C-alpha positions, 0 to 999 in steps of 0.5 A: 221325593219330587213332590216334596222337593217342589214344596220346599222350592216353592216355600223358599221362593215365596220367602225370598220374593215376598209372594204368599203362595195360593192353594192349588186345585187341579181341573181337567178344563175350564169351558163355558165360562168367560175368561180374561186371558193374561199375558204377564205374571205381574198382572196376575200377582196384582190380581191375587194380591189386590182381591185376596185371592186363595185358591188357583184352579190348575189345568194342563198348562194353565192356571185360572183364578177367580176375582169379582166374578171374573175368571183369569187365565194365565199360561203356566208353561209347565210350572206347578206354582207361581213361585216356580214359574218366576224362579224358572223364568229368572234363571232363563229356563224354557219350560217348567218341565226343563226347570223341574228336570234340571233342579229336582232330577239332575241338581243343576242350579242354573239353565245354562249348565242344564242346556249344555248338558242336554245338547252334549254327551256328558257322563255327569253334572259334574263334568258338565259344570267343569267343562263350562268353567273351563271354557269348553264348547262341547263334550267331545272336546272336553273328554279328548282334552282330558284323555290328553292330560289337558284341563282347559279349552284354551290349552286344548286349543293350542294342543290342536293347533300344535297337532295340526301343524305337525309339532310334537308338543304344545311347548315346541309349538310355542317356541317355534312361534317365537322363532318365526317357524309356521310348521313343525317339519321346518322347525325340527329340520332347522333345529337338527341343522343347528339353526337358531331361528327362521331368519337364519334359515332363510338367509342360508337358503339364499345361498344354498346352505343346508346347515348352520355350520355351513352358514356360519362359515360362510359368514366368517369368510364373507367378513374376511372378504369384506375386511380385505376389500376395506383395507384395499380401499384404505391403501389406495 
């Protein structure tokens, strides 16, 4: 099954990139022959196309082609074919082994999802893709968020912030922020005492008034006193 899928991928990429795959022959080693070591896949392809190379000798981690009585060596980094090498490199896979495991065994279509899956503890490919799509940084946060009925990382971070500051819900947290409260205990205590925002709580505290009712009464009395004083000035 793996070999069949590999052939399909190779044929597809050859059609896309316009590169005709050579025939590969497995060898154990390449000793006692003069070898030219190549660093770029583009140079290898140019040699194959220029000299009409039809056969490549594939060893453990390398590929050798012969052209004009010269042997050219290229490190394949775990890839079986040139087309697979180009595809894996373009998708930013680190090695051919990673590329084949991701695409043939696990069904990933890109290296980001694959390496995210490998570095975490996701139960499935679908969970991995969903976590990435919704901005999660790791599997632990993803599953904790899911357990709490949360689907995106931004909502999860708000949930954590609300929990850390002592709020019962993120809706309470957002409302408290709008009313200039920093912590849940302050917010809930103020709401229970009838206050509407943190500014009222601060102003009432300056006069030692514990409830909004007390503060409201104080304001009314203060207004009456101010009005009385103003009238006294006018009568002088």
